[in-house]
C-alpha positions in Angstrom: -10.4 102.3 32.3 -6.8 101.7 33.2 -6.0 101.1 36.8 -3.5 103.2 38.5 0.1 102.0 38.9 1.0 101.1 42.4 3.1 103.8 44.0 5.1 103.2 47.2 4.1 104.9 50.4 7.5 106.6 50.5 6.4 108.7 47.5 3.5 110.1 49.5 5.8 110.8 52.4 8.3 112.5 50.1 5.5 114.7 48.7 4.4 115.7 52.2 7.9 116.6 53.3 8.4 118.6 50.2 5.6 120.9 51.3 7.7 122.1 54.2 10.3 123.6 51.9 7.8 125.6 49.8 8.4 128.9 51.5 12.1 128.7 50.7 11.7 127.6 47.1 10.0 128.2 43.9 6.6 128.7 45.5 7.6 132.3 46.6 8.0 133.5 43.0 5.0 135.2 41.3 2.6 134.9 44.2 5.0 136.6 46.5 5.6 139.5 44.2 1.8 140.1 43.9 1.2 139.8 47.7 4.1 142.1 48.6 2.7 144.9 46.6 -0.8 144.6 47.9 0.5 144.2 51.5 2.3 147.5 51.4 -0.6 149.3 49.7 -3.5 148.0 51.8 -1.8 147.5 55.2 -1.9 143.7 55.4 1.4 143.7 57.3 -0.2 145.8 60.1 -3.2 143.4 60.7 -3.1 142.0 64.2 -3.6 138.3 64.2 -5.1 138.5 67.7 -7.9 140.5 66.1 -8.0 138.4 62.9 -8.1 135.0 64.5 -11.3 134.4 66.5 -13.1 131.3 67.7 -15.7 130.0 65.2 -18.3 127.3 65.3 -21.1 125.9 63.2 -22.3 122.9 61.4 -21.2 120.6 58.6 -22.7 117.8 56.5 -21.7 115.4 53.7 -23.2 112.7 51.5 -21.6 109.3 51.5 -18.4 108.8 49.5 -15.7 106.3 49.0 -15.8 104.5 52.4 -17.4 107.4 54.2 -21.0 107.8 55.5 -23.9 110.2 55.1 -23.3 112.6 58.0 -24.2 115.9 59.7 -22.9 117.5 62.8 -21.4 120.4 64.6 -17.8 121.7 64.9 -15.6 124.5 66.0 -12.2 126.2 65.8 -10.5 127.5 69.0 -7.3 129.5 68.9 -5.3 128.5 72.0 -2.2 130.7 71.6 -2.0 133.6 69.0 1.3 135.2 68.3 2.4 138.1 66.1 2.6 135.8 63.1 1.3 132.4 64.1 -1.5 130.5 65.9 -1.7 127.2 67.9 -5.2 125.9 67.7 -7.7 123.1 68.5 -10.4 122.1 66.0 -13.1 119.5 67.0 -16.1 118.0 65.3 -18.9 115.5 66.2 -21.1 114.0 63.5 -24.2 111.9 63.4 -23.7 109.1 60.8 -26.7 108.0 58.9 -27.8 104.9 56.9 -26.6 104.5 53.3 -29.2 105.6 50.7 -31.1 103.6 48.2 -29.5 100.3 49.4 -26.2 101.5 47.9 -23.3 100.6 50.1 -20.7 103.2 50.9 -18.2 100.4 51.9 -18.9 98.2 48.8 -21.0 95.2 50.0 -22.6 95.8 53.4 -24.9 98.8 53.9 -24.3 101.2 56.8 -27.5 101.4 59.0 -28.8 103.2 62.0 -27.3 106.3 63.5 -24.0 106.5 65.3 -21.8 109.5 66.5 -18.3 109.9 65.2 -15.7 112.4 66.5 -12.7 114.2 65.1 -10.1 116.4 66.8 -7.1 118.3 65.5 -4.3 120.1 67.3 -2.3 122.3 65.0 0.2 125.1 64.5 0.0 127.6 61.6 2.3 130.5 60.7 2.7 133.2 58.0 5.8 133.8 55.9 7.7 137.0 56.5 5.8 138.9 53.8 2.5 137.2 54.7 2.2 135.9 51.2 2.0 132.2 52.4 0.5 130.4 55.3 2.0 127.1 56.5 0.6 124.6 58.9 1.0 121.3 60.6 -1.7 119.4 62.5 -2.4 116.0 64.1 -5.3 114.3 65.8 -7.6 111.4 66.5 -10.8 110.3 64.8 -13.4 107.7 65.9 -16.2 106.0 64.0 -18.8 103.6 65.4 -20.5 101.9 62.5 -23.9 100.1 62.5 -24.4 97.6 59.7 -27.4 96.4 57.8 -28.2 94.1 54.8 -25.9 93.6 51.9 -26.6 95.4 48.6 -25.3 92.3 46.7 -28.5 90.2 47.0 -26.8 87.9 49.5 -28.8 87.2 52.7 -26.7 88.0 55.8 -27.4 87.5 59.5 -25.8 88.7 62.8 -25.3 92.3 61.6 -23.1 94.1 64.2 -22.1 97.6 65.3 -18.3 98.0 65.3 -15.9 100.8 66.4 -13.0 102.1 64.3 -10.3 104.6 65.3 -7.4 106.3 63.6 -4.7 108.8 64.2 -4.1 111.5 61.5 -1.5 114.1 60.5 -1.4 116.8 57.9 0.8 119.5 56.3 -0.7 122.5 54.6 0.4 125.6 52.6 -1.9 128.4 51.4 -1.1 131.4 49.2 -3.4 133.9 47.5 -3.9 131.5 44.6 -2.7 128.0 45.5 -3.2 125.6 48.4 -1.5 122.3 49.2 -2.5 119.7 51.7 -0.6 116.4 52.4 -2.2 114.0 54.9 -2.0 110.6 56.5 -4.8 108.6 58.1 -3.6 105.5 60.1 -6.1 103.2 61.8 -5.3 102.1 65.3 -6.7 99.6 67.8 -8.9 96.9 66.3 -8.9 97.7 62.6 -10.7 94.6 61.3 -14.2 93.3 62.3 -16.7 90.8 61.3 -19.7 92.8 60.1 -22.1 90.0 59.6 -22.3 86.3 58.5 -20.7 86.9 55.2 -18.5 90.1 55.3 -15.5 91.4 57.1 -14.8 95.2 57.2 -11.6 97.1 57.8 -10.4 100.7 58.2 -8.1 101.9 55.4 -4.6 103.4 55.8 -4.8 106.4 53.5 -2.0 108.8 52.4 -2.7 111.7 50.0 -1.8 115.0 48.6 -4.3 117.6 47.3 -3.5 120.7 45.2 -6.0 123.5 45.0 -6.4 126.6 42.8 -8.6 129.7 43.3 -10.5 130.2 40.0 -12.2 133.2 41.6 -12.2 134.6 45.1 -15.3 132.4 45.8 -14.7 129.4 43.6 -11.8 126.9 44.3 -10.9 123.7 42.5 -8.6 121.0 43.6 -7.2 117.7 42.4 -5.6 115.0 44.6 -3.8 111.7 44.6 -4.2 109.1 47.4 -2.8 105.7 48.3 -4.9 103.3 50.3 -4.1 100.0 51.9 -5.8 97.2 54.0 -4.2 93.8 53.7 -7.2 91.9 55.1 -9.4 93.2 52.2 -6.5 92.8 49.7 -6.5 96.5 49.0 -3.2 98.2 48.0 -3.6 100.8 45.3 -4.0 104.4 44.3 -6.8 106.8 43.5 -7.5 110.3 42.3 -10.1 112.8 43.3 -11.4 116.2 42.2 -13.3 118.9 44.1 -15.1 122.2 43.4 -16.0 124.4 46.4 -18.0 127.6 46.3 -18.4 130.2 49.0 -22.1 131.1 48.9 -21.8 133.8 51.5 -19.5 134.6 54.5 -18.8 131.3 56.2 -21.1 129.1 54.1 -19.4 126.8 51.6 -20.8 124.0 49.4 -18.6 121.4 47.7 -18.9 118.7 45.1 -16.4 115.7 45.0 -15.5 113.1 42.5 -13.1 110.2 43.1 -11.9 107.1 41.4 -9.9 104.1 42.6 -9.8 100.4 42.0 -11.4 99.5 45.3 -14.4 101.8 45.2 -14.5 102.7 41.5 -16.2 106.0 40.8 -17.9 107.9 43.7 -19.6 111.2 43.7 -20.5 113.1 46.9 -21.3 116.6 48.1 -20.8 118.6 51.3 -21.8 121.8 53.1 -20.2 123.7 55.9 -21.1 126.9 57.8 -19.0 128.6 60.4 -20.2 131.5 62.5 -17.4 134.1 62.9 -15.3 132.4 60.3 -14.3 135.5 58.5 -11.8 137.0 60.9 -10.5 140.5 60.9 -13.0 142.9 59.3 -13.6 140.3 56.5 -16.3 142.1 54.4 -14.3 145.3 54.0 -10.9 143.8 53.6 -12.2 141.2 51.1 -13.5 144.0 48.8 -10.2 145.8 49.0 -7.7 143.0 48.8 -9.1 139.6 47.7 -5.5 138.5 46.9 -4.3 138.5 50.5 -7.4 137.4 52.4 -7.2 133.6 51.6 -3.8 133.6 53.5 -5.3 135.4 56.5 -8.5 133.2 56.4 -6.3 130.1 56.1 -5.1 130.6 59.7 -8.6 129.7 61.1 -10.0 127.3 58.5 -11.1 123.8 59.4 -8.5 121.1 58.6 -9.6 118.6 55.9 -9.6 114.8 55.7 -11.3 113.8 59.0 -13.2 110.6 58.1 -12.4 107.0 59.0 -12.6 105.2 55.6 -13.9 101.6 55.6 -14.0 98.8 53.0 -15.5 95.3 53.3 -15.0 92.0 51.6 -16.6 88.6 51.4 -14.9 86.3 54.0 -15.2 83.3 51.6 -13.3 85.2 48.9 -10.5 85.9 51.4 -10.3 82.2 52.2 -11.7 82.5 55.7 -14.3 80.2 57.2 -17.5 82.2 57.8 -17.6 81.2 61.4 -14.3 82.9 62.3 -12.7 86.4 62.2 -9.5 86.6 60.1 
């Protein structure tokens, strides 16, 4: 399989900034025409966002992926200020992180062990276009990840396994229509980003920049494809990857997803996730959804949980990096 060509981080930044111009460009074309007709016919323009946007809470869980752990926890969305066409919100999560399964490391060599608690928070602002055919948003926040480590899955005997603590700041841009959704994001580690995990391996949090593009196959089934660039100089990682996702809404507020990713550092990774939010359907969701499935994704998008919340970690053998095993590089 051919490896991806290296792309500069400026390309990812340009893609993210391009999102902000969507409401004034080509993205208003066919989707806008459809939404305008249904809005007038079904009274979408008269929906009060103060009624539509309500606090919601629930649980989420995911299987380990490319640098991310097995996890399960609780989370919630809280609208702080709701205007006529916009909302300022807080979304927060806390997850229990569990050991890797079947001695298969989620960070390449060293297995994740024990149980730790990670956190994630996002402050954001979302608004609707004038005809309510698009929702746009911006968010930023902080994520933490304590990580307990165990034996290596490479057959190498290790000692002095440690528990370390990673942090990152994050930012995202999003756009949602009746059919399409776009999500550009940046995950930037802060504080101590590199630790000695045990006698043989070092581990570092990855800088990750990406763009996901999603499409609604049916009102309940969505597919997306994405590009990301990841970097960690200590582990000699500087490359790109692709990922795909299918998500299905089983019932109001309950969503299951399957994910497939490939990059040079982690190679192929498959994972799955589940999320349930009580009160996540907003303004008269069942009746409105039956009458106008075209517009509802835009209204629902105002109170959905922002994506890309995990601190991603990769490790490497200190000897391969030219570091004496008694020191931290």
